[in-house]
N, C-alpha and C positions, 0 to 999 in steps of 0.2 A: 607538835608542830602541825599546821595548818598544810592543805592542799596547795592554796597558793605561795605559802611562803617556801616552800618545797620545790613548784616548780620555777619560781624567781632565782632562786639560790641557784638552781641546775644551768638556768640560764645565764645569768649573770656567770658563772662559772665558767660554762663554756663559751661566752663573749670575750675574757678574760682571755683565756686560752688560745684562742685564735688572735689579737691583737698580737700576744707573746710569740707566738709562732710566725707571725707578721715580721714580727721586729728581726726576732733570729734572722730569717730569709732575707730579708734588706741587710740589716747587718752582711751575711755571710756575702752578699752579690757588689757590697759595696767594698769589703775586701779584696775582692776577686780582682773590682776595677781597679783599685786602687795597686794591685801587683800588675796587674796588665800595665799599667800607665806607666810604675816602674822600670817597669823588662824595657821600655818602649825608648823613654828617656836614657835608659842604659845602652841598649843597644842602636838606635838612631844616628849619631854619631857615626859609627864603621861603615852605618849603609850608607851615610853621607859620601864618607871618605871615597869609599870603595865606587859609587857613582861619579864622584866627580874625574876620579883617577881615571877611569874605564873613558869617560867623555873627551880627558885629555889626550888618550892612548890613540883613540881612533882619529882623533883631530890630526896628532902625528904620523898615523900609520896612512889614511888618504892623501898627508903632505911627503911621505917616504914615497909610495908611490906614484903621485903625481913629479916629483923631481924638483917642488916648488915648494913656495908658500901658499895651500889655497885656504887655510884654517888659522888664527890666531888664539888660544888661549889665556887669560888673565886670572889669578887665582890669589894676588894678592891680600886680600880682604879675606877675613875666615867666613867661612860659610857662603861666601859667594865667589860663583863662576862664570866669567863672561867668554863667548866664545863669537870671535866676528871672523864671516868670512868675507874673503879679501876682493874679489870681483867675481861676481859683483859686490858691491857691498849689504852683507845685513849682520844683525844682532841678536843673539842667545845670549839671555839673562838667566841663571839660573840662583835663588837662592834657598837656604835651609835653615827652618826654622824651626829649634831644637824646643821649645816650650812648645809649639804646640806638633812637633811630630807630622813635619809637610814639608816637602820641596815644592818650592814656587818656579814655574817655568813662564819666561815671557818674549816670546819673538813677534812683535807686531801685533798680526791677527792671530797666532798661536798664543794662548796663555792659559794657564792652568793649575794647577797644585796634581802635585802625587803626595798621598799619602802616608805614612809610615806606618805599619800594623805587622802582629806576629802572626806567622803559620802559624794556625793552632797544631798542628803535627809537626813538625819542627820545633818551636818554637825560638822560632829564627825569624830578623827584620824584614819587610818584603814592602814592597812599594802596591799601592792599588789605590780606588781613586770613591769617592762618595760611596758608590752602585756598591765597591769589594769586589770591582774585576782585579787581580791580580795581575802586574806588568813583572816582567821578567828584564833584570838590570840591562845588558847588553842590546836585546830591543828596542828597549825604551830609549835609551842615547841613541841607537842609531835613527828611528822616527824622530828625534829632536834634529836632527844633522842633517837627514833626506827630508821630511817631511815642513818639519817647523821654521826649520830656516830658511828654506828654499821659500815659503811664503812671507817671512821677512823682508824690510829694508831698514836700511838703516838710520 
């Protein structure tokens, strides 16, 4: 066999091996991504439930402290919560999108989405934004009521 044939055969084998390793890596990454998405879909409804319950509880706490109705919460529709500030009138609409693993909020000029992600350390569902900033549930609910609803109009 000539030196040319040996060099070519070695180069071809190396290229085939690199392509095979690259495919294995892509398959591993795809499997990890799919597993992470499966976990998100499994945990996201519980996070939404905790989030919406906390919102209703915070509104009730304020109403009880005032001794009158300041907030009204309507959650008759699955995956949606509507909070109304009675006086001055204002709206906060929240909607959970299980397919997109996100919670959308709309309070007039205060509009956005919280993404539902998985904490790498605890493997629990968490709220984050597109910049991977993590948000704690209680402070997020309070922010939506204090800041966003304050800017909203009916």
